[in-house]
C-alpha positions in Angstrom: -35.5 -21.0 -13.0 -34.2 -23.6 -15.3 -35.8 -23.4 -18.8 -36.4 -26.2 -21.2 -34.7 -26.0 -24.6 -37.9 -25.0 -26.4 -38.4 -22.2 -23.8 -34.9 -20.9 -24.4 -35.5 -20.9 -28.1 -38.7 -18.9 -27.6 -36.8 -16.3 -25.5 -34.2 -15.9 -28.3 -37.1 -15.6 -30.8 -38.8 -12.9 -28.7 -35.7 -10.9 -28.2 -34.8 -11.1 -31.9 -37.1 -8.1 -32.4 -34.6 -6.0 -30.3 -31.3 -4.5 -31.5 -28.2 -6.7 -30.9 -26.8 -4.3 -28.3 -30.0 -4.1 -26.3 -29.5 -4.6 -22.6 -32.0 -7.6 -22.6 -30.1 -9.4 -25.3 -26.8 -8.8 -23.4 -28.4 -10.0 -20.2 -29.6 -13.2 -22.0 -26.0 -13.9 -23.0 -25.2 -13.9 -19.3 -28.1 -16.4 -18.6 -30.5 -13.9 -17.1 -33.9 -15.2 -16.0 -36.9 -14.1 -18.1 -38.1 -12.1 -15.1 -35.0 -9.9 -15.3 -35.3 -9.7 -19.1 -38.9 -8.4 -18.8 -37.7 -5.5 -16.7 -35.2 -4.5 -19.4 -37.7 -4.5 -22.3 -39.7 -1.5 -23.2 -41.8 -3.1 -26.0 -45.1 -4.4 -24.6 -45.3 -7.3 -27.1 -41.8 -8.6 -26.2 -42.4 -8.2 -22.5 -45.7 -10.1 -22.9 -43.9 -12.9 -24.8 -41.3 -13.2 -22.1 -44.0 -13.2 -19.4 -45.8 -16.0 -21.2 -42.6 -18.1 -21.6 -41.8 -17.7 -17.9 -45.4 -18.6 -16.8 -45.3 -21.7 -19.0 -42.0 -22.8 -17.5 -43.3 -22.2 -14.0 -46.5 -24.2 -14.7 -44.4 -27.0 -16.2 -42.3 -27.1 -13.0 -45.4 -27.1 -10.7 -46.9 -29.9 -12.6 -43.8 -32.0 -12.6 -43.3 -31.3 -8.8 -46.9 -32.4 -8.1 -46.5 -35.6 -10.1 -43.4 -36.6 -8.1 -45.1 -36.2 -4.7 -46.5 -39.4 -3.1 
């Protein structure tokens, strides 16, 4: 899913709690989706933050799609 700049920044902030060589941070450098990142994170708080970011992005997309429909 395509993320807005503020959502991308939120992901970087959430993953900042992890070591630089963590698989989730490496996957982010390869433009991994937040759903993939959630699977790579062991810390509940980081996983929850990623889930919240993804849900917000999904809701934003649903709302924008509904607005465009006639």
